[in-house]
DRENNU-808271 format. One record per residue (C-alpha): residue number from 1; x, y, z. Coordinates in steps of 0.2 Angstrom, whole numbers, plus 2048, in hexadecimal, padded with zeros to 3 digits. Example, Ala and Ser with C-alpha at 12.3 -4.5 7.8 and 13.67 -1.06 7.14 Angstrom:
% DRENNU-808271
<pt i="1" x="83E" y="7EA" z="827"/>
<pt i="2" x="844" y="7FB" z="824"/>
This chain:
% DRENNU-808271
<pt i="1" x="800" y="800" z="800"/>
<pt i="2" x="806" y="811" z="7FC"/>
<pt i="3" x="804" y="81F" z="809"/>
<pt i="4" x="802" y="831" z="806"/>
<pt i="5" x="812" y="83B" z="806"/>
<pt i="6" x="813" y="84E" z="801"/>
<pt i="7" x="826" y="84E" z="800"/>
<pt i="8" x="82B" y="851" z="7EE"/>
<pt i="9" x="83B" y="847" z="7EF"/>
<pt i="10" x="831" y="838" z="7F4"/>
<pt i="11" x="824" y="83B" z="7E6"/>
<pt i="12" x="832" y="83D" z="7DA"/>
<pt i="13" x="83B" y="82D" z="7DF"/>
<pt i="14" x="82A" y="824" z="7DF"/>
<pt i="15" x="827" y="82A" z="7CD"/>
<pt i="16" x="838" y="826" z="7C7"/>
<pt i="17" x="837" y="814" z="7CD"/>
<pt i="18" x="827" y="812" z="7C3"/>
<pt i="19" x="82F" y="81A" z="7B4"/>
<pt i="20" x="83D" y="80D" z="7B5"/>
<pt i="21" x="830" y="7FF" z="7B6"/>
<pt i="22" x="827" y="806" z="7A6"/>
<pt i="23" x="838" y="807" z="79D"/>
<pt i="24" x="83C" y="7F5" z="7A2"/>
<pt i="25" x="82C" y="7EF" z="79B"/>
<pt i="26" x="82E" y="7F8" z="78A"/>
<pt i="27" x="841" y="7F6" z="788"/>
<pt i="28" x="847" y="7E7" z="791"/>
<pt i="29" x="839" y="7DA" z="791"/>
<pt i="30" x="831" y="7CF" z="783"/>
<pt i="31" x="820" y="7D6" z="780"/>
<pt i="32" x="811" y="7D1" z="776"/>
<pt i="33" x="806" y="7DF" z="76F"/>
<pt i="34" x="7F4" y="7DD" z="76B"/>
<pt i="35" x="7E6" y="7E9" z="765"/>
<pt i="36" x="7D4" y="7E7" z="76B"/>
<pt i="37" x="7C8" y="7F0" z="75F"/>
<pt i="38" x="7B7" y="7EA" z="767"/>
<pt i="39" x="7BA" y="7EE" z="77A"/>
<pt i="40" x="7B0" y="7FD" z="77A"/>
<pt i="41" x="7A0" y="7F4" z="773"/>
<pt i="42" x="79F" y="7E7" z="780"/>
<pt i="43" x="7AA" y="7EC" z="78E"/>
<pt i="44" x="7B5" y="7DC" z="78C"/>
<pt i="45" x="7C7" y="7D9" z="788"/>
<pt i="46" x="7C9" y="7CB" z="77C"/>
<pt i="47" x="7D8" y="7C0" z="77F"/>
<pt i="48" x="7DD" y="7B2" z="773"/>
<pt i="49" x="7E1" y="7A0" z="77A"/>
<pt i="50" x="7DF" y="795" z="76A"/>
<pt i="51" x="7DF" y="797" z="757"/>
<pt i="52" x="7DA" y="78A" z="74B"/>
<pt i="53" x="7D8" y="77D" z="75A"/>
<pt i="54" x="7EA" y="780" z="760"/>
<pt i="55" x="7F0" y="789" z="76F"/>
<pt i="56" x="7F5" y="79B" z="76B"/>
<pt i="57" x="7F5" y="7AD" z="771"/>
<pt i="58" x="7F6" y="7AE" z="784"/>
<pt i="59" x="7F7" y="79B" z="786"/>
<pt i="60" x="807" y="79A" z="77D"/>
<pt i="61" x="810" y="7AB" z="77D"/>
<pt i="62" x="822" y="7AC" z="783"/>
<pt i="63" x="820" y="7BE" z="786"/>
<pt i="64" x="822" y="7C5" z="798"/>
<pt i="65" x="815" y="7D3" z="795"/>
<pt i="66" x="805" y="7D4" z="78C"/>
<pt i="67" x="801" y="7E5" z="785"/>
<pt i="68" x="7EF" y="7E8" z="77F"/>
<pt i="69" x="7EB" y="7F8" z="775"/>
<pt i="70" x="7D9" y="7FD" z="777"/>
<pt i="71" x="7D4" y="807" z="767"/>
<pt i="72" x="7C3" y="80F" z="762"/>
<pt i="73" x="7C0" y="816" z="751"/>
<pt i="74" x="7D2" y="815" z="74C"/>
<pt i="75" x="7D8" y="81E" z="75C"/>
<pt i="76" x="7E3" y="817" z="76A"/>
<pt i="77" x="7D9" y="819" z="779"/>
<pt i="78" x="7E4" y="811" z="786"/>
<pt i="79" x="7F0" y="802" z="789"/>
<pt i="80" x="7F0" y="7F5" z="796"/>
<pt i="81" x="800" y="7EB" z="79A"/>
<pt i="82" x="7FF" y="7DB" z="7A4"/>
<pt i="83" x="80D" y="7D0" z="7A9"/>
<pt i="84" x="808" y="7C0" z="7A0"/>
<pt i="85" x="808" y="7B5" z="7AF"/>
<pt i="86" x="7FC" y="7C1" z="7B8"/>
<pt i="87" x="7F0" y="7C2" z="7A9"/>
<pt i="88" x="7F0" y="7AF" z="7A8"/>
<pt i="89" x="7EC" y="7AE" z="7BB"/>
<pt i="90" x="7DE" y="7BB" z="7BA"/>
<pt i="91" x="7D6" y="7B3" z="7AB"/>
<pt i="92" x="7D7" y="7A2" z="7B3"/>
<pt i="93" x="7CF" y="7A8" z="7C3"/>
<pt i="94" x="7C1" y="7B1" z="7BA"/>
<pt i="95" x="7BE" y="7A2" z="7AF"/>
<pt i="96" x="7BD" y="797" z="7BF"/>
<pt i="97" x="7B0" y="7A3" z="7C6"/>
<pt i="98" x="7A7" y="7A3" z="7B5"/>
<pt i="99" x="7A9" y="7B5" z="7B3"/>
<pt i="100" x="7B0" y="7B5" z="7A1"/>
<pt i="101" x="7A8" y="7AF" z="791"/>
<pt i="102" x="7B1" y="7A5" z="784"/>
<pt i="103" x="7AD" y="7A8" z="771"/>
<pt i="104" x="7B5" y="7A6" z="760"/>
<pt i="105" x="7BB" y="7B5" z="757"/>
<pt i="106" x="7CA" y="7BC" z="74E"/>
<pt i="107" x="7CF" y="7B8" z="73C"/>
<pt i="108" x="7C2" y="7AD" z="735"/>
<pt i="109" x="7BB" y="7AA" z="746"/>
<pt i="110" x="7C8" y="79D" z="749"/>
<pt i="111" x="7CF" y="7A4" z="75A"/>
<pt i="112" x="7C8" y="79E" z="76B"/>
<pt i="113" x="7C7" y="7AE" z="775"/>
<pt i="114" x="7C4" y="7B2" z="787"/>
<pt i="115" x="7B9" y="7C1" z="789"/>
<pt i="116" x="7BE" y="7C9" z="799"/>
<pt i="117" x="7B4" y="7D7" z="7A1"/>
<pt i="118" x="7BF" y="7E6" z="7A2"/>
<pt i="119" x="7B7" y="7EB" z="7B3"/>
<pt i="120" x="7BC" y="7DA" z="7BA"/>
<pt i="121" x="7CF" y="7DD" z="7B5"/>
<pt i="122" x="7CF" y="7EB" z="7C2"/>
<pt i="123" x="7C5" y="7E2" z="7D0"/>
<pt i="124" x="7D1" y="7E4" z="7DF"/>
<pt i="125" x="7C8" y="7D6" z="7E8"/>
<pt i="126" x="7CD" y="7C9" z="7DA"/>
<pt i="127" x="7D9" y="7BC" z="7E1"/>
<pt i="128" x="7E2" y="7B0" z="7D5"/>
<pt i="129" x="7F1" y="7A5" z="7D4"/>
<pt i="130" x="800" y="7AF" z="7CF"/>
<pt i="131" x="809" y="79F" z="7C8"/>
<pt i="132" x="80A" y="79D" z="7B5"/>
<pt i="133" x="7FB" y="795" z="7AD"/>
<pt i="134" x="7FE" y="78E" z="79B"/>
<pt i="135" x="7ED" y="78B" z="795"/>
<pt i="136" x="7DB" y="78D" z="79A"/>
């Protein structure tokens, strides 16, 4: 938990630590970048787990971070960046609670997608296993 501190030097150090974290994510780690064009219609993040009957996407990525660009009408609205193992754990927990829906989509409707409600990604009460999960 972060406590309030009105000391500029503390705030500066706090900010610089976070800036180094972002720089590390961008420069020093393997990242997979996806774009979701439908998020705003349904309030879900679509995450691929299979394509043409074979594991793919989040199930097989070797990336450390999963970057999702949310776009609307050709505009970049925001980006979400997840450590891959964290996102796998979140989706597994939500799937076990039957809070996500699975559907086919992507190119030729050949991808199995988890539709994850964006609101649940930010639920501070969600508990999940932080260990790697390779498939759901």
